[in-house]
C-alpha positions as CSV (number, residue, x, y, z in Angstrom):
1,M,68.1,69.0,49.8
2,E,69.5,70.6,46.6
3,S,67.9,74.0,46.3
4,H,66.5,75.2,43.0
5,M,68.0,78.7,43.6
6,S,70.9,77.8,41.2
7,D,68.4,77.6,38.4
8,N,69.2,80.6,36.1
9,S,65.5,81.1,35.3
10,F,64.9,82.2,38.9
11,K,66.0,85.9,38.9
12,K,63.3,88.3,40.0
13,V,61.4,88.2,43.3
14,V,59.0,90.7,44.8
15,V,58.7,90.7,48.6
16,A,55.6,92.4,50.0
17,G,56.2,93.3,53.7
18,G,60.0,92.9,53.3
19,S,60.8,95.4,56.0
20,G,59.6,93.3,58.9
21,L,61.6,90.9,61.1
22,V,61.4,87.9,58.7
23,G,61.2,90.0,55.6
24,R,64.5,91.8,56.1
25,R,66.4,88.5,56.6
26,L,64.6,87.0,53.6
27,V,65.6,89.9,51.4
28,E,69.2,89.7,52.7
29,A,69.3,86.0,51.8
30,L,67.8,86.5,48.3
31,V,70.2,89.4,47.5
32,G,73.1,87.2,48.7
33,L,72.0,84.5,46.2
34,G,72.1,87.0,43.3
35,T,68.4,87.5,43.0
36,Q,66.9,90.8,41.8
37,V,64.7,91.8,44.8
38,T,62.0,94.4,44.9
39,V,60.3,95.2,48.3
40,L,56.8,96.5,48.4
41,T,55.9,98.6,51.5
42,R,53.4,101.2,52.5
43,E,56.0,103.8,53.2
44,P,59.0,103.3,50.8
45,S,60.7,106.6,51.8
46,R,61.0,105.5,55.4
47,V,62.3,101.9,54.8
48,S,66.0,101.0,55.2
49,L,66.8,97.8,53.3
50,P,69.8,95.6,52.6
51,A,72.1,96.9,49.8
52,G,71.0,95.6,46.4
53,A,67.2,95.6,47.1
54,A,64.8,98.1,45.4
55,V,61.8,99.5,47.2
56,H,58.4,100.5,45.8
57,G,55.0,101.4,47.2
58,Y,51.8,99.6,46.5
59,D,50.7,102.4,44.2
60,D,53.3,101.1,41.8
61,L,51.2,98.0,41.1
62,P,50.9,96.2,38.7
63,P,54.1,97.1,36.8
64,V,56.4,96.0,39.7
65,L,54.9,92.5,39.5
66,E,55.4,92.1,35.8
67,D,57.3,88.9,34.9
68,A,58.3,88.1,38.5
69,D,59.5,84.6,39.1
70,A,57.9,84.8,42.5
71,V,55.9,87.2,44.7
72,I,56.4,86.5,48.4
73,N,53.8,88.1,50.5
74,L,54.6,88.6,54.2
75,A,52.6,91.7,54.8
76,G,50.4,92.0,57.8
77,A,50.0,94.0,61.1
78,S,51.6,92.2,64.1
79,I,49.2,89.8,65.8
80,A,50.8,90.6,69.2
81,R,51.3,94.3,68.9
82,K,48.3,95.3,71.0
83,R,45.1,93.8,72.6
84,W,42.5,92.7,70.2
85,N,39.5,95.0,69.9
86,K,37.1,95.6,67.0
87,T,39.3,98.2,65.5
88,Y,42.5,96.3,65.7
89,K,40.8,93.1,64.4
90,R,39.7,95.1,61.3
91,E,43.3,96.2,60.9
92,L,44.6,92.6,61.2
93,V,42.1,91.5,58.5
94,E,42.7,94.4,56.1
95,S,46.5,94.2,56.4
96,R,46.4,90.6,55.4
97,V,43.3,89.7,53.4
98,G,42.8,93.1,51.9
99,L,46.4,93.4,50.8
100,T,46.6,89.9,49.4
101,S,43.5,90.5,47.4
102,R,45.1,93.8,46.1
103,L,48.2,91.9,45.0
104,V,46.2,89.2,43.2
105,A,44.0,91.9,41.5
106,A,47.2,93.6,40.3
107,M,48.4,90.2,38.8
108,V,45.2,90.1,36.7
109,D,46.5,93.2,34.9
110,C,50.0,92.0,34.3
111,A,50.8,91.2,30.7
112,M,53.4,88.7,31.9
113,K,52.1,87.4,35.2
114,P,54.2,86.2,38.1
115,K,54.9,82.5,38.1
116,T,54.5,81.9,41.8
117,L,52.8,83.5,44.8
118,V,54.1,82.4,48.2
119,N,51.8,83.8,50.8
120,A,52.3,83.9,54.6
121,S,49.8,82.3,56.9
122,A,50.1,81.0,60.5
123,I,49.6,77.9,62.5
124,G,46.8,79.8,64.2
125,Y,44.7,78.3,61.4
126,Y,44.4,75.1,63.4
127,G,43.3,76.8,66.7
128,P,44.2,75.2,70.0
129,H,44.5,71.4,70.3
130,N,44.9,69.2,73.4
131,G,48.2,67.5,72.7
132,E,47.5,65.6,69.5
133,P,50.0,66.2,66.6
134,I,48.8,68.5,63.9
135,S,49.8,68.4,60.2
136,E,48.7,70.1,57.0
137,Q,45.9,67.7,56.6
138,D,44.1,68.9,59.8
139,S,41.1,71.2,59.4
140,E,40.5,74.9,60.3
141,G,39.9,75.5,64.0
142,E,37.3,77.8,65.6
143,G,37.7,81.4,66.6
144,F,39.0,84.7,65.2
145,L,42.6,83.7,64.4
146,P,41.6,80.4,62.5
147,S,39.0,82.4,60.6
148,L,41.5,85.1,59.8
149,C,44.1,82.6,58.5
150,A,41.5,80.7,56.4
151,T,40.3,83.9,54.8
152,W,43.8,85.1,54.2
153,E,44.7,81.8,52.4
154,K,41.5,81.9,50.4
155,A,42.5,85.3,49.1
156,A,45.9,83.9,48.0
157,D,44.2,81.0,46.3
158,E,42.4,83.4,43.9
159,A,45.8,83.5,42.0
160,L,45.3,79.9,41.0
161,E,42.7,81.0,38.5
162,L,45.4,83.0,36.8
163,G,47.6,80.0,36.3
164,I,49.9,81.0,39.1
165,R,51.4,78.4,41.5
166,V,50.4,79.2,45.1
167,V,52.2,78.1,48.3
168,K,50.9,79.1,51.7
169,V,53.4,78.9,54.6
170,R,51.7,78.5,58.0
171,S,54.4,79.9,60.3
172,G,54.9,79.0,63.9
173,V,56.7,81.1,66.5
174,V,59.8,82.5,64.7
175,L,62.9,82.6,66.9
176,T,65.5,85.3,66.0
177,K,68.3,87.2,67.7
178,S,66.6,90.5,67.8
179,G,63.0,91.3,68.3
180,G,60.0,89.0,68.0
181,A,58.7,86.4,70.5
182,L,62.1,85.3,71.8
183,A,63.2,88.8,72.9
184,K,59.9,89.1,74.9
185,M,60.7,85.8,76.7
186,V,64.3,86.6,77.3
187,L,64.0,90.0,78.9
188,P,61.9,89.1,81.9
189,M,63.9,86.0,82.5
190,K,67.2,88.0,82.5
191,L,65.7,90.6,84.8
192,F,63.8,88.3,87.2
193,Q,63.1,84.6,86.8
194,G,61.2,82.5,84.3
195,A,57.9,80.7,84.7
196,K,55.8,78.4,82.5
197,L,52.6,79.9,81.3
198,G,49.4,78.3,82.7
199,H,49.7,74.6,83.1
200,G,52.7,74.6,80.7
201,Q,51.7,71.5,78.8
202,Q,50.4,73.5,75.8
203,G,52.2,73.0,72.5
204,F,54.9,75.5,71.5
205,S,55.6,75.1,67.8
206,W,58.7,77.2,66.9
207,I,61.1,77.7,64.0
208,H,64.5,79.3,63.7
209,I,64.5,82.3,61.4
210,E,67.0,80.7,59.1
211,D,64.7,77.8,58.5
212,I,61.6,79.9,57.9
213,V,63.6,81.9,55.4
214,G,64.8,78.7,53.8
215,L,61.2,77.4,53.5
216,Y,60.1,80.6,51.8
217,I,62.9,80.5,49.3
218,E,62.4,76.8,48.5
219,A,58.6,77.4,48.2
220,A,59.3,80.3,45.8
221,C,61.7,78.5,43.5
222,N,60.8,74.8,43.6
223,P,57.8,74.0,41.3
224,A,57.1,70.8,43.4
225,W,55.9,73.0,46.3
226,K,52.2,73.7,46.1
227,G,49.4,74.3,48.6
228,T,50.0,74.6,52.3
229,I,53.3,74.1,54.2
230,N,53.7,74.2,58.0
231,G,56.5,76.6,58.8
232,T,57.5,74.9,62.0
233,A,60.5,72.9,63.3
234,P,60.1,69.1,63.3
235,R,60.3,69.0,67.1
236,P,57.6,71.1,68.9
237,L,57.8,71.3,72.6
238,T,55.6,72.0,75.6
239,N,55.7,75.6,76.9
240,E,57.2,74.3,80.1
241,T,60.0,72.4,78.4
242,F,60.9,75.4,76.2
243,T,60.9,77.6,79.3
244,H,63.3,75.3,81.1
245,L,65.6,75.2,78.0
246,L,65.6,79.0,77.8
247,G,66.3,79.2,81.5
248,A,69.2,76.8,81.2
249,R,70.7,78.7,78.3
250,L,70.5,82.0,80.2
251,H,71.6,80.4,83.5
252,R,68.4,81.6,85.2
253,P,66.0,79.6,87.4
254,V,62.4,78.8,86.4
255,M,59.9,79.5,89.2
256,P,57.2,76.9,90.0
257,I,54.4,79.5,90.0
258,P,50.9,78.0,90.2
259,A,49.1,77.9,86.8
260,F,46.3,80.1,88.1
261,F,48.5,83.1,88.7
262,T,50.3,83.1,85.3
263,E,47.0,82.4,83.5
264,M,45.4,85.5,85.2
265,G,48.4,87.6,84.3
266,V,48.4,86.6,80.6
267,K,44.7,87.2,80.3
268,F,45.0,90.6,82.0
269,L,47.8,91.6,79.6
270,L,46.5,90.1,76.3
271,G,42.8,89.9,76.7
272,E,41.2,87.7,74.0
273,M,44.6,86.9,72.5
274,A,45.5,85.1,75.7
275,S,44.0,81.8,74.6
276,E,46.5,81.6,71.7
277,V,49.3,81.7,74.3
278,L,47.7,79.5,77.0
279,E,46.4,76.7,74.8
280,G,48.7,76.2,71.8
281,A,49.2,73.2,69.5
282,F,51.9,70.7,68.4
283,V,52.3,71.4,64.7
284,Y,54.6,69.3,62.5
285,P,56.1,70.2,59.0
286,A,55.0,67.0,57.4
287,R,54.9,68.3,53.9
288,A,58.2,70.1,54.0
289,L,59.9,67.0,55.2
290,K,58.2,64.9,52.6
291,L,59.4,67.3,49.9
292,G,62.9,66.9,51.1
293,Y,63.6,70.1,53.1
294,R,66.4,69.7,55.6
295,F,66.1,71.8,58.7
296,R,69.2,73.5,60.0
297,F,67.7,73.6,63.5
298,E,65.5,70.6,64.5
299,K,66.1,70.9,68.2
300,A,65.1,74.0,70.3
301,E,68.3,73.7,72.4
302,D,70.4,74.0,69.2
303,A,68.4,77.0,68.0
304,L,68.8,78.8,71.4
305,A,72.5,78.0,71.4
306,D,72.8,79.7,68.0
307,L,70.7,82.7,68.8
308,L,71.7,83.4,72.4
309,G,75.3,82.1,72.4
C-alpha cells in the first residue's frame, strides 16, 4: 500500500501519551519521516524523547493543537499495571475518557482546528467470545473493559461535530522487544518452563509494534480511514498455539499443566482482570485489509523471530 506520508500537506502531528511503549516508537517513526512532532505528557520535564520531537504539558492546550494535521491520542494508564479495584478503575477511566474529552474540548477553542483525531482503543471493546471470528462490525461486549472502551470511543467521536475526521484504533496485544506483554511471557519461560493459560483455546489477538505504528500513521494521514479499525494481525492464534511458538523460539519446553491450576494462579494474581486473559477473542483487522494496509508481520512465528532473534 502506498502511504500518504509523502503528501507535503502532512507536516504537523501532536501525540498525546507519546512517552509510552507504542508512543515512543511512533514518535521515532514520525520524526524519521520528516514530520514535526509534538508530544503531550503530564510531566514534560521528566520525559526523554527521540531527537527532533518537542514536548509540552496539557496546560499548553489549546495552542499546541492549532492547525495540526493530526492528533494521535495514546494516553491512558496501563490496564495491566495493577489489580482492578474501585480506585484504579477510576484512574483507568479518567486517564482515557477524561483526557480524550479534554483534548476535544481544547479543539473547540482552536482557531484552526486539527484535521484528524486518531484515538487509541482496545479489542477489549468486544469482550470475551467463544471462538467465533470478530471484526469491526461486531457489537460491544459486557463488563468493565467493554464499557470503558465504548465510553472512550464516544468521547473521541465528539470531535466529529467539529468537522474533524476521527479514527479509533482497537489495539490487540502489542508485541515488542522491550517491555509490554511479550516481556512478561518471556521471563518465566526463560527461567522455568512455559504453560498455556487455562484451557489454552482462548483467542490471542496480537500485533507487531511496527504494524501498530504503521496503522496509526496511515490512519492519521489517509483521509479514506474513518471510524473503527482493529489493530490486530490478520492471523490470531489460540493461547496454547502462541505459547508453543514462544517456547520453540526460546528453546524451552511447554509444560502440560492442568487448566485448573493455571486458572487459579491467574485469578489469584490478577483478580477481576483475569477474565480478560483466560477468555480472549479472535479479532481480525477486516477494515485495515479492505483499505489496503499491508502487514509486515502476519504470522506470529515471523514476529517472534524478528523480536527475539
